[in-house]
Z-matrix of the N, CA and C atoms (Angstrom, degrees):
N
C 1 1.475
C 2 1.481 1 116.14
N 3 1.363 2 113.84 1 145.06
C 4 1.406 3 116.77 2 -176.22
C 5 1.533 4 107.49 3 -89.93
N 6 1.365 5 119.02 4 138.76
C 7 1.431 6 124.06 5 -175.60
C 8 1.560 7 104.36 6 -131.25
N 9 1.366 8 108.17 7 165.23
C 10 1.560 9 112.07 8 178.67
C 11 1.489 10 113.96 9 -60.08
N 12 1.298 11 122.39 10 -25.45
C 13 1.394 12 121.80 11 178.17
C 14 1.513 13 113.00 12 -67.85
N 15 1.325 14 114.62 13 -19.59
C 16 1.442 15 121.15 14 179.69
C 17 1.491 16 112.78 15 -79.97
N 18 1.283 17 120.47 16 -10.21
C 19 1.465 18 125.57 17 -177.83
C 20 1.567 19 107.00 18 -72.65
N 21 1.221 20 116.22 19 139.79
C 22 1.489 21 120.06 20 170.05
C 23 1.461 22 106.79 21 -68.98
N 24 1.347 23 115.32 22 160.37
C 25 1.497 24 121.42 23 -179.06
C 26 1.524 25 111.95 24 -58.95
N 27 1.351 26 118.54 25 -36.92
C 28 1.380 27 117.90 26 -177.48
C 29 1.560 28 115.31 27 -72.18
N 30 1.294 29 108.12 28 -37.09
C 31 1.596 30 114.22 29 175.04
C 32 1.528 31 108.56 30 -65.41
N 33 1.249 32 118.98 31 -40.76
C 34 1.473 33 119.77 32 -176.72
C 35 1.500 34 107.86 33 -65.52
N 36 1.344 35 121.77 34 -42.42
C 37 1.463 36 123.78 35 178.40
C 38 1.473 37 108.34 36 -60.22
N 39 1.219 38 124.20 37 -39.31
C 40 1.552 39 127.36 38 -177.82
C 41 1.608 40 100.24 39 -67.41
N 42 1.202 41 122.11 40 -53.95
C 43 1.459 42 127.09 41 -179.46
C 44 1.570 43 109.95 42 -47.28
N 45 1.290 44 108.31 43 -53.08
C 46 1.539 45 116.23 44 -177.25
C 47 1.537 46 112.41 45 -66.32
N 48 1.292 47 115.61 46 -32.43
C 49 1.444 48 118.87 47 175.67
C 50 1.525 49 118.04 48 -66.97
N 51 1.356 50 107.49 49 -41.76
C 52 1.467 51 113.26 50 176.45
C 53 1.447 52 112.75 51 -67.43
N 54 1.377 53 120.51 52 -39.74
C 55 1.418 54 123.27 53 175.27
C 56 1.508 55 106.61 54 -57.78
N 57 1.373 56 121.14 55 -46.70
C 58 1.530 57 126.30 56 174.79
C 59 1.484 58 111.77 57 -49.51
N 60 1.283 59 113.09 58 -50.44
C 61 1.462 60 120.79 59 -176.73
C 62 1.519 61 110.67 60 -57.71
N 63 1.306 62 117.63 61 -45.26
C 64 1.461 63 125.36 62 179.66
C 65 1.488 64 110.80 63 -69.84
N 66 1.447 65 116.37 64 -55.93
C 67 1.458 66 119.27 65 -167.76
C 68 1.473 67 105.78 66 -74.32
N 69 1.371 68 127.25 67 -47.62
C 70 1.312 69 129.72 68 -166.23
C 71 1.479 70 113.84 69 -89.71
N 72 1.212 71 120.22 70 -37.21
C 73 1.462 72 127.43 71 -173.94
C 74 1.566 73 114.27 72 -103.19
N 75 1.259 74 115.19 73 -14.40
C 76 1.485 75 121.09 74 178.57
C 77 1.493 76 116.68 75 73.75
N 78 1.398 77 115.11 76 21.95
C 79 1.468 78 121.24 77 178.98
C 80 1.589 79 109.66 78 -84.66
N 81 1.394 80 112.22 79 81.85
C 82 1.511 81 121.10 80 -177.52
C 83 1.519 82 113.79 81 -89.05
N 84 1.188 83 120.04 82 167.66
C 85 1.557 84 127.09 83 173.16
C 86 1.497 85 106.19 84 -56.28
N 87 1.374 86 120.95 85 -35.19
C 88 1.475 87 120.57 86 -173.73
C 89 1.473 88 105.22 87 -69.01
N 90 1.353 89 123.35 88 -41.52
C 91 1.409 90 124.43 89 178.02
C 92 1.536 91 116.53 90 -73.65
N 93 1.318 92 113.88 91 -30.90
C 94 1.481 93 120.36 92 176.10
C 95 1.434 94 114.01 93 -67.34
N 96 1.532 95 118.40 94 -22.25
C 97 1.350 96 117.94 95 178.66
C 98 1.473 97 117.01 96 -62.75
N 99 1.399 98 115.90 97 -19.42
C 100 1.504 99 121.01 98 -177.80
C 101 1.493 100 107.40 99 -81.59
N 102 1.334 101 125.35 100 -6.10
C 103 1.383 102 125.30 101 -179.00
C 104 1.464 103 110.11 102 -92.15
N 105 1.383 104 114.05 103 80.31
C 106 1.458 105 120.52 104 -171.40
C 107 1.443 106 115.76 105 -93.04
N 108 1.324 107 122.16 106 -8.31
C 109 1.428 108 122.22 107 -176.11
C 110 1.601 109 113.22 108 -114.09
N 111 1.233 110 114.20 109 38.23
C 112 1.578 111 119.25 110 177.95
C 113 1.419 112 110.26 111 71.83
N 114 1.349 113 127.66 112 30.38
C 115 1.439 114 122.73 113 -176.63
C 116 1.553 115 107.30 114 -74.83
N 117 1.252 116 119.27 115 -38.27
C 118 1.449 117 116.68 116 -179.42
C 119 1.586 118 111.49 117 -67.42
N 120 1.266 119 116.95 118 -38.93
C 121 1.543 120 120.28 119 172.33
C 122 1.485 121 109.79 120 -59.23
N 123 1.341 122 118.06 121 -50.08
C 124 1.444 123 118.38 122 -174.78
C 125 1.488 124 111.73 123 -64.90
N 126 1.360 125 120.12 124 -36.74
C 127 1.464 126 124.54 125 173.59
C 128 1.490 127 108.50 126 -62.35
N 129 1.357 128 118.69 127 -42.51
C 130 1.427 129 116.83 128 177.82
C 131 1.435 130 116.58 129 -61.73
N 132 1.403 131 116.39 130 -42.41
C 133 1.421 132 120.09 131 174.00
C 134 1.502 133 115.99 132 -57.91
N 135 1.318 134 117.55 133 -43.49
C 136 1.414 135 127.86 134 178.97
C 137 1.606 136 106.21 135 -60.03
N 138 1.330 137 120.44 136 -44.90
C 139 1.432 138 119.25 137 177.94
C 140 1.508 139 111.81 138 -73.68
N 141 1.285 140 121.51 139 -33.62
C 142 1.403 141 120.85 140 179.32
C 143 1.494 142 113.41 141 -69.46
N 144 1.238 143 113.77 142 -35.61
C 145 1.561 144 116.74 143 -176.13
C 146 1.494 145 112.13 144 -62.97
N 147 1.362 146 115.95 145 134.11
C 148 1.462 147 119.57 146 -178.49
C 149 1.628 148 107.93 147 -73.34
N 150 1.323 149 120.02 148 -17.59
C 151 1.417 150 125.32 149 -177.64
C 152 1.535 151 106.75 150 -126.81
N 153 1.435 152 118.23 151 164.74
C 154 1.394 153 124.93 152 167.31
C 155 1.475 154 112.65 153 -49.87
N 156 1.295 155 120.37 154 140.38
C 157 1.439 156 120.91 155 173.01
C 158 1.469 157 109.09 156 -107.19
N 159 1.354 158 119.63 157 151.37
C 160 1.361 159 120.72 158 176.66
C 161 1.575 160 106.51 159 -134.67
N 162 1.353 161 117.08 160 145.40
C 163 1.456 162 123.09 161 179.00
C 164 1.563 163 102.49 162 -108.14
N 165 1.313 164 111.41 163 127.01
C 166 1.520 165 126.38 164 174.31
C 167 1.553 166 107.04 165 -78.52
N 168 1.358 167 109.89 166 125.83
C 169 1.510 168 119.01 167 178.55
C 170 1.454 169 104.43 168 -130.93
N 171 1.363 170 113.46 169 143.02
C 172 1.439 171 122.40 170 178.79
C 173 1.574 172 108.00 171 -80.40
N 174 1.334 173 115.95 172 143.20
C 175 1.393 174 121.01 173 172.31
C 176 1.629 175 105.24 174 -92.92
N 177 1.186 176 120.70 175 118.94
C 178 1.519 177 119.73 176 -171.62
C 179 1.526 178 109.28 177 -119.65
N 180 1.307 179 114.24 178 137.85
C 181 1.439 180 120.51 179 -178.98
C 182 1.587 181 100.97 180 -119.91
N 183 1.284 182 119.72 181 129.39
C 184 1.441 183 119.87 182 171.58
C 185 1.526 184 117.19 183 -51.49
N 186 1.288 185 116.05 184 -31.67
C 187 1.544 186 119.86 185 -173.78
C 188 1.483 187 108.26 186 -92.20
N 189 1.345 188 124.32 187 -30.11
C 190 1.330 189 131.85 188 -169.19
C 191 1.472 190 116.33 189 -111.10
N 192 1.335 191 118.91 190 -13.96
C 193 1.427 192 123.46 191 -175.83
C 194 1.620 193 108.81 192 79.90
N 195 1.269 194 114.43 193 -144.68
C 196 1.498 195 119.42 194 -179.02
C 197 1.523 196 106.37 195 -76.33
N 198 1.278 197 120.30 196 128.24
C 199 1.453 198 126.70 197 -174.64
C 200 1.475 199 107.82 198 -114.56
N 201 1.307 200 122.27 199 -11.52
C 202 1.540 201 120.83 200 179.65
C 203 1.490 202 105.31 201 164.74
N 204 1.349 203 110.30 202 -169.25
C 205 1.461 204 118.14 203 -175.85
C 206 1.501 205 108.13 204 -131.19
N 207 1.363 206 114.21 205 160.21
C 208 1.452 207 119.30 206 169.20
C 209 1.511 208 107.47 207 -140.39
N 210 1.288 209 115.03 208 158.97
C 211 1.524 210 121.65 209 -174.17
C 212 1.528 211 107.25 210 -118.00
N 213 1.255 212 111.93 211 121.18
C 214 1.409 213 119.28 212 178.42
C 215 1.564 214 118.23 213 -114.62
N 216 1.207 215 120.21 214 148.80
C 217 1.469 216 122.24 215 179.75
C 218 1.531 217 102.45 216 -74.21
N 219 1.383 218 116.02 217 128.25
C 220 1.473 219 118.25 218 -179.53
C 221 1.415 220 115.35 219 -81.91
N 222 1.435 221 121.70 220 4.46
C 223 1.490 222 124.32 221 174.56
C 224 1.468 223 108.52 222 -48.73
N 225 1.312 224 119.48 223 118.34
C 226 1.412 225 130.21 224 -175.68
C 227 1.579 226 118.91 225 -62.07
N 228 1.299 227 113.61 226 -26.72
C 229 1.429 228 119.15 227 -166.19
C 230 1.592 229 106.69 228 -118.11
N 231 1.287 230 119.73 229 -170.78
C 232 1.483 231 124.58 230 178.02
C 233 1.440 232 108.81 231 -59.90
N 234 1.426 233 120.54 232 150.68
C 235 1.414 234 126.11 233 -177.91
C 236 1.628 235 109.40 234 -62.66
N 237 1.256 236 118.41 235 -33.38
C 238 1.414 237 120.19 236 -170.90
C 239 1.541 238 107.82 237 -80.69
N 240 1.277 239 117.17 238 -5.76
C 241 1.584 240 121.17 239 171.56
C 242 1.456 241 112.38 240 -85.37
N 243 1.348 242 116.81 241 -16.73
C 244 1.505 243 121.95 242 179.39
C 245 1.495 244 108.05 243 -77.66
N 246 1.321 245 115.03 244 109.62
C 247 1.492 246 124.99 245 -177.49
C 248 1.526 247 109.50 246 -115.18
N 249 1.243 248 116.99 247 17.64
C 250 1.422 249 117.18 248 -173.55
C 251 1.486 250 110.39 249 -56.97
N 252 1.358 251 120.38 250 -48.16
C 253 1.416 252 122.14 251 -174.57
C 254 1.546 253 115.50 252 -65.65
N 255 1.347 254 114.28 253 -7.27
C 256 1.556 255 117.66 254 175.09
C 257 1.407 256 114.55 255 -86.39
N 258 1.455 257 117.61 256 -3.37
C 259 1.443 258 122.40 257 -172.66
C 260 1.541 259 108.99 258 -113.49
N 261 1.368 260 113.65 259 149.25
C 262 1.510 261 117.03 260 166.63
C 263 1.427 262 112.36 261 -59.69
N 264 1.321 263 118.00 262 170.35
C 265 1.485 264 121.85 263 175.65
C 266 1.387 265 113.20 264 -61.21
N 267 1.447 266 117.46 265 -48.69
C 268 1.461 267 122.69 266 176.73
C 269 1.537 268 112.92 267 -57.91
N 270 1.270 269 117.40 268 -42.59
C 271 1.484 270 119.06 269 173.49
C 272 1.467 271 112.99 270 -59.95
N 273 1.362 272 114.16 271 -48.67
C 274 1.531 273 116.44 272 174.38
C 275 1.553 274 111.08 273 -48.69
N 276 1.237 275 119.89 274 -48.68
C 277 1.375 276 125.23 275 -177.89
C 278 1.616 277 111.09 276 -62.13
N 279 1.271 278 114.01 277 -46.18
C 280 1.492 279 118.52 278 179.61
C 281 1.519 280 108.46 279 -62.61
N 282 1.325 281 120.34 280 -38.88
C 283 1.448 282 122.29 281 179.47
C 284 1.465 283 108.75 282 -66.29
N 285 1.316 284 117.68 283 -42.04
C 286 1.445 285 122.94 284 -177.67
C 287 1.563 286 108.35 285 -61.59
N 288 1.419 287 116.60 286 -44.95
C 289 1.473 288 116.54 287 176.02
C 290 1.429 289 115.60 288 -63.23
N 291 1.405 290 118.08 289 -35.92
C 292 1.486 291 122.24 290 -178.91
C 293 1.607 292 105.51 291 -65.73
N 294 1.300 293 116.87 292 -45.35
C 295 1.452 294 121.48 293 -178.17
C 296 1.530 295 108.39 294 -61.22
N 297 1.351 296 121.07 295 -39.61
C 298 1.476 297 121.43 296 173.97
C 299 1.473 298 113.45 297 -64.05
N 300 1.401 299 116.98 298 -36.05
C 301 1.480 300 117.93 299 174.80
C 302 1.481 301 110.93 300 -66.60
N 303 1.322 302 117.07 301 -41.71
C 304 1.437 303 120.47 302 177.45
C 305 1.577 304 115.93 303 -56.00
N 306 1.420 305 113.41 304 -38.53
C 307 1.459 306 123.64 305 179.95
C 308 1.607 307 107.30 306 -71.51
N 309 1.352 308 113.72 307 -38.33
C 310 1.489 309 119.63 308 179.63
C 311 1.576 310 103.78 309 -60.76
N 312 1.270 311 116.80 310 -53.15
C 313 1.493 312 118.57 311 -173.50
C 314 1.494 313 112.39 312 -65.32
N 315 1.287 314 115.43 313 -34.17
C 316 1.537 315 120.56 314 175.42
C 317 1.587 316 110.74 315 -63.19
N 318 1.305 317 115.61 316 -46.85
C 319 1.468 318 121.50 317 178.13
C 320 1.538 319 111.24 318 -66.16
N 321 1.375 320 120.16 319 -40.73
C 322 1.458 321 121.34 320 -179.30
C 323 1.625 322 104.10 321 -71.78
N 324 1.262 323 123.58 322 -38.33
C 325 1.470 324 121.82 323 169.56
C 326 1.507 325 116.61 324 -51.57
N 327 1.444 326 114.68 325 -49.33
C 328 1.403 327 124.53 326 -175.60
C 329 1.529 328 107.83 327 -64.53
N 330 1.357 329 117.21 328 -42.92
C 331 1.463 330 118.29 329 177.28
C 332 1.610 331 112.39 330 -59.78
N 333 1.326 332 113.90 331 -41.41
C 334 1.405 333 119.54 332 -179.29
C 335 1.507 334 110.02 333 -64.40
N 336 1.316 335 114.38 334 -39.84
C 337 1.512 336 120.77 335 -179.02
C 338 1.549 337 106.66 336 -64.50
N 339 1.368 338 117.89 337 -51.10
C 340 1.439 339 118.86 338 -179.42
C 341 1.475 340 115.18 339 -65.16
N 342 1.340 341 121.96 340 -34.87
C 343 1.348 342 125.79 341 177.28
C 344 1.617 343 106.23 342 -68.19
N 345 1.221 344 119.33 343 -42.16
C 346 1.467 345 121.46 344 178.06
C 347 1.608 346 112.97 345 -63.69
N 348 1.264 347 112.47 346 -35.89
C 349 1.555 348 117.53 347 171.59
C 350 1.508 349 117.80 348 -62.20
N 351 1.443 350 109.76 349 -34.55
C 352 1.462 351 117.53 350 -175.57
C 353 1.564 352 107.95 351 -81.19
N 354 1.413 353 120.40 352 -19.72
C 355 1.406 354 120.45 353 174.67
C 356 1.516 355 114.25 354 -85.37
């Protein structure tokens, strides 16, 4: 039988972080259901990246077409909610893993809801 003691240190840090997010910050599945546009995954990618990520977007003019490009921070929420720089690299990765777990749980719940509607 698999027990907590069998988890690797990294996996245990991710589990503990997800528990902290739910218990201390109130980030529950119910709230995560509102994150419909990949916000949890984007935040996880930002935390997992060792450097700042930028999303390339085209600057489009209706008369000229694409006129250039701009680079935006893909952080999905307000800039003041991005606290990546306040955490150690290991904490950043644990947070990234916990955000991935939250997104997986959200998608699984969405699938169950859709399947339930189909029946």
